[in-house]
C-alpha positions as CSV (number, residue, x, y, z in Angstrom):
1,M,101.2,63.1,81.4
2,N,97.9,64.7,82.4
3,Y,96.9,68.3,81.4
4,K,96.4,70.5,84.3
5,D,93.8,73.2,84.6
6,Y,95.5,75.8,86.7
7,Y,92.4,78.0,86.8
8,K,90.4,75.2,88.2
9,I,93.1,74.3,90.7
10,M,93.1,78.0,91.9
11,D,89.2,78.1,91.9
12,V,89.2,81.2,89.7
13,S,87.9,82.1,86.2
14,K,90.2,82.5,83.2
15,T,89.6,86.3,83.3
16,A,90.4,86.5,87.0
17,S,92.6,89.6,88.0
18,Q,95.9,89.3,89.7
19,D,94.3,90.4,93.0
20,E,91.6,87.7,92.7
21,I,94.4,85.1,92.0
22,K,96.4,86.3,94.9
23,K,93.4,86.2,97.2
24,S,92.4,82.8,96.1
25,Y,96.0,81.5,96.6
26,R,96.1,82.8,100.2
27,K,92.9,81.1,101.1
28,L,93.7,77.8,99.6
29,A,97.3,77.9,100.9
30,R,95.9,78.4,104.4
31,K,93.4,75.5,103.9
32,F,95.9,72.9,102.5
33,H,99.3,73.9,104.1
34,P,100.7,70.5,105.1
35,D,101.8,71.9,108.6
36,V,98.2,72.7,109.6
37,S,95.8,70.9,107.3
38,K,94.0,67.8,108.3
39,E,93.0,67.1,104.7
40,K,94.3,63.6,103.5
41,D,95.6,65.0,100.3
42,A,96.9,68.3,101.7
43,E,100.5,67.9,100.6
44,S,99.6,67.1,97.0
45,R,97.0,69.8,96.8
46,F,99.3,72.3,98.4
47,K,102.0,71.5,95.6
48,D,99.3,71.9,92.8
49,I,98.2,75.3,94.3
50,N,101.7,76.6,94.4
51,E,102.5,75.3,91.0
52,A,99.2,76.9,89.6
53,Y,100.1,80.2,91.4
54,E,103.6,80.1,89.9
55,V,102.2,80.2,86.5
56,L,99.1,82.4,86.8
57,R,100.9,85.1,88.9
58,D,103.5,85.6,86.0
59,K,102.2,87.5,83.0
60,E,104.6,85.7,80.6
61,K,103.9,82.2,81.9
62,R,100.2,82.9,82.1
63,A,100.0,84.2,78.5
64,A,102.0,81.1,77.2
65,Y,99.8,78.7,79.3
66,D,96.6,80.4,77.9
67,Q,97.8,80.1,74.3
68,L,98.5,76.5,74.8
69,G,95.4,75.7,77.0
70,S,93.0,77.3,74.4
71,N,93.9,74.6,71.9
72,W,93.5,71.7,74.4
73,K,90.5,69.5,74.0
74,S,88.6,69.1,77.3
75,G,88.5,65.6,78.6
76,Q,91.8,64.4,77.1
77,S,94.1,62.8,79.6
78,G,97.4,62.3,77.6
79,F,99.3,65.6,77.0
80,T,102.4,66.4,75.0
81,P,103.4,70.0,74.3
82,P,103.9,71.0,70.7
83,P,107.4,70.5,69.2
84,N,110.0,73.3,70.0
85,W,107.6,74.6,72.6
86,K,110.5,75.7,75.0
87,D,112.4,77.3,72.1
88,Q,109.4,79.2,71.1
89,F,109.2,81.0,74.4
90,N,112.9,80.9,75.2
91,Q,112.2,78.8,78.3
92,G,114.4,75.8,77.8
93,N,117.3,76.8,80.0
94,T,117.7,74.3,82.6
95,N,120.9,75.7,84.4
96,A,119.0,76.4,87.6
97,G,120.3,73.3,89.3
98,D,118.1,70.4,90.5
99,P,114.7,70.1,89.1
100,G,111.9,71.9,91.1
101,D,109.2,70.3,93.0
102,F,106.7,70.7,90.3
103,S,104.8,68.3,88.0
104,D,106.1,66.8,84.8
105,F,103.4,68.9,83.1
106,F,104.8,72.2,84.4
107,E,108.4,71.1,83.5
108,S,107.4,70.0,80.0
109,L,106.1,73.5,79.4
110,F,108.6,75.8,81.2
111,G,111.5,73.7,82.1
112,S,113.0,73.2,85.7
113,S,114.7,76.6,85.6
114,F,111.4,78.3,86.5
115,A,111.2,76.5,89.8
116,G,113.5,79.2,91.3
117,N,113.5,79.4,95.0
118,Q,110.9,76.6,95.2
119,R,113.3,73.8,94.1
120,A,113.3,70.6,96.1
121,P,114.9,67.3,95.0
122,R,112.3,64.8,94.0
123,G,111.7,61.8,96.2
124,R,112.0,63.7,99.5
125,G,108.3,64.2,99.8
126,S,108.7,67.8,101.0
127,Y,107.9,71.2,99.4
128,Q,110.2,74.2,99.7
129,K,109.4,77.8,99.0
130,Q,111.5,80.9,100.1
131,G,109.6,83.2,102.4
132,Q,108.2,86.5,101.2
133,D,110.0,89.9,101.8
134,S,108.3,92.1,104.4
135,N,108.3,95.8,105.0
136,A,108.0,97.9,108.2
137,K,108.6,101.5,109.3
138,I,110.4,102.9,112.3
139,M,110.8,106.5,113.6
140,I,114.2,107.7,114.9
141,D,115.5,110.9,116.3
142,L,117.3,113.4,114.0
143,Q,120.4,113.0,116.2
144,D,120.6,109.3,115.3
145,S,121.4,110.0,111.8
146,Y,124.2,112.3,112.9
147,T,125.9,109.8,115.3
148,G,124.5,106.4,114.3
149,A,122.7,104.4,116.9
150,T,121.2,100.9,117.8
151,R,117.5,100.7,118.4
152,S,115.1,97.9,119.3
153,F,111.7,97.7,117.9
154,T,108.7,95.3,118.0
155,L,107.0,93.8,115.0
156,Q,103.7,92.1,114.9
157,D,103.8,89.1,112.6
158,Q,100.9,87.1,111.3
159,I,101.4,83.3,111.7
160,I,99.2,80.2,110.8
161,N,98.2,78.3,114.0
162,Q,97.4,74.6,114.2
163,H,93.8,75.3,113.2
164,G,94.9,77.0,109.9
165,Q,93.9,80.5,111.3
166,S,95.9,83.6,111.0
167,Q,97.0,85.1,114.4
168,P,99.3,87.9,115.6
169,K,102.7,87.2,117.1
170,E,105.2,89.8,118.5
171,R,108.9,89.8,118.1
172,T,111.6,92.2,119.0
173,L,114.5,93.0,116.8
174,K,117.7,95.1,117.3
175,I,118.7,97.4,114.2
176,N,121.9,99.3,113.6
177,I,121.1,102.9,112.4
178,P,123.9,103.9,110.0
179,K,125.4,107.4,110.3
180,G,124.0,109.7,107.7
181,I,120.8,107.8,106.9
182,K,118.0,109.8,105.4
183,A,114.2,109.6,105.8
184,G,112.6,107.3,103.3
185,Q,115.8,105.1,103.1
186,K,115.5,101.5,103.9
187,I,117.7,99.1,106.0
188,R,117.7,95.4,104.9
189,L,117.5,92.8,107.5
190,K,118.5,89.4,105.9
191,N,116.1,86.4,106.6
192,Q,113.9,88.4,109.0
193,G,111.0,88.5,106.7
194,G,108.2,85.9,106.0
195,A,108.9,82.4,107.1
196,G,110.2,79.9,104.4
197,V,108.3,76.6,103.8
198,G,109.9,73.2,104.1
199,G,113.2,74.5,105.4
200,A,113.7,77.1,102.8
201,N,115.1,80.5,103.7
202,N,113.1,83.2,105.1
203,G,112.5,86.3,103.2
204,D,114.2,89.7,104.0
205,L,112.8,92.4,106.2
206,Y,113.1,96.0,104.8
207,I,112.9,98.8,107.4
208,E,111.9,102.3,106.1
209,I,113.3,105.2,108.3
210,S,111.3,108.3,109.3
211,F,112.3,111.0,111.7
212,N,110.4,111.9,114.8
213,P,108.7,115.3,114.4
214,T,110.7,118.2,116.1
215,P,109.6,121.9,116.3
216,L,113.2,123.0,116.0
217,Y,114.1,121.5,112.6
218,E,112.8,121.1,109.1
219,V,114.4,118.2,107.2
220,D,114.8,118.2,103.4
221,G,116.9,115.2,102.2
222,A,120.3,115.9,103.8
223,N,119.7,119.6,104.5
224,I,118.4,120.9,107.8
225,T,116.7,124.3,108.5
226,T,116.0,126.0,111.8
227,E,114.2,129.2,112.4
228,L,115.8,131.7,114.7
229,N,114.0,134.7,116.3
230,I,115.8,138.0,116.5
231,S,114.9,141.4,117.8
232,P,114.6,144.5,115.4
233,W,117.8,146.0,116.8
234,Q,119.7,142.8,116.4
235,A,118.5,142.7,112.7
236,A,119.5,146.4,112.2
237,L,122.8,146.4,114.1
238,G,124.0,142.8,113.8
239,D,124.8,140.6,116.8
240,K,126.3,137.3,118.0
241,V,123.6,134.7,118.9
242,K,123.3,131.2,120.0
243,V,121.9,128.6,117.7
244,P,120.8,125.0,118.5
245,T,121.8,122.3,116.1
246,P,121.4,118.5,116.4
247,T,125.0,118.2,117.5
248,G,125.0,121.1,120.0
249,V,124.7,124.9,120.4
250,I,126.9,127.1,118.1
251,D,127.7,130.8,117.9
252,L,126.5,132.7,114.9
253,S,127.1,136.3,113.8
254,V,124.0,137.9,112.4
255,P,125.1,140.6,109.9
256,K,123.8,144.2,110.0
257,L,120.6,145.1,108.2
258,S,119.3,141.4,108.1
259,N,115.8,141.0,106.7
260,S,113.1,138.8,108.1
261,G,113.1,135.5,106.2
262,S,116.7,135.7,104.9
263,K,118.8,132.4,105.3
264,M,122.2,132.0,106.6
265,R,124.0,128.7,105.3
266,L,126.4,126.6,107.3
267,K,128.0,124.5,104.7
268,G,128.3,120.7,105.5
269,R,126.5,120.9,108.9
270,G,123.5,119.0,107.6
271,L,123.1,115.2,107.7
272,P,126.5,113.5,107.3
273,S,127.1,111.4,104.2
274,K,129.5,111.2,101.3
275,V,128.2,114.6,100.3
276,P,127.1,116.2,103.5
277,G,124.0,118.3,103.6
278,D,123.9,122.0,104.8
279,F,122.4,123.6,107.8
280,F,120.3,126.7,107.3
281,V,119.3,129.3,109.9
282,K,116.2,131.2,108.7
283,L,115.9,134.7,110.4
284,K,112.6,136.0,111.8
285,I,112.3,139.5,113.3
286,V,110.1,139.4,116.3
287,L,108.7,142.5,118.0
288,P,108.5,142.8,121.8
289,K,105.1,142.0,123.3
290,S,105.2,145.2,125.2
291,L,107.3,148.5,125.6
292,S,108.4,150.2,128.6
293,T,108.1,154.0,128.6
294,E,111.7,154.5,128.0
295,E,111.5,152.0,125.0
296,E,108.6,153.7,123.5
297,K,110.4,157.2,123.7
298,L,113.4,155.6,121.8
299,Y,111.1,154.2,119.1
300,Q,109.5,157.7,118.9
301,S,112.9,159.2,118.4
302,L,113.8,156.7,115.8
303,K,110.7,157.4,114.0
304,A,111.4,161.2,114.0
305,L,114.9,160.6,112.9
306,T,113.9,158.5,110.1
307,A,111.3,161.0,108.9
308,N,113.8,163.8,109.0
309,N,116.3,161.7,106.9
310,K,113.6,161.2,104.3
311,E,112.9,164.9,104.1
312,K,116.6,165.7,103.6
313,A,116.9,163.2,101.0
């Protein structure tokens, strides 16, 4: 078999970074993709490019290939790996099923087990590769986490047209929002990611959840906090007040002599889950914007009464 220079195939130097290798792969894959390329040797070049990328993108395979390649004499055509090569790198396991659509050179080094999702029976003349996983973010209302919901959203994919150019294409998907989901959690949509090659499965799409901003609530994991304005007399005397929550308005008893900034905890009224979050009401004492003559007299009386009490004490 012939020795393959994967760096030359990928058009990169032996010191190329992973970003440089990835960038070159994308460029070459677009140019030689059998579905769009007009090059006569597009299919064989595409297979070589993917084989080279399979090795150079993996630190372990790349290190093993570099160690072997450094001792290979330039210009030699026949190639045989050293004895016990697979045992040395623990890469002789061939339980992955049918041989992959890789060259004999690749399989002599790493075995067919490293073909992974790119397996294709020899003789079909086709190349298979599972699509890449994709990520997206969507915004939902806080109430959706309390009740669960179904939402539609539009994605903009990048596809390769018949000229080998990348262009955007929109698609709409429906997603079930599970009850109790938190911001930052992801929902997996199987086979909705990048397209597979040669009939292989598509990748998966992972949807990250965020909440639409709301002035009423502050969300911290499964806990919800709202701020409630109360008057000085409500703080001093106590009162029953109405409090808005994501599931409706509730009655709340404010205790006497409540301080501004103090929190009242409603256990289990946060986001629903196996361990439900809590709902907190943060009290804020707010003075009136103006006082009537009678209200001012009452405040003056309160001031005098407070001063007298201090003198007696």
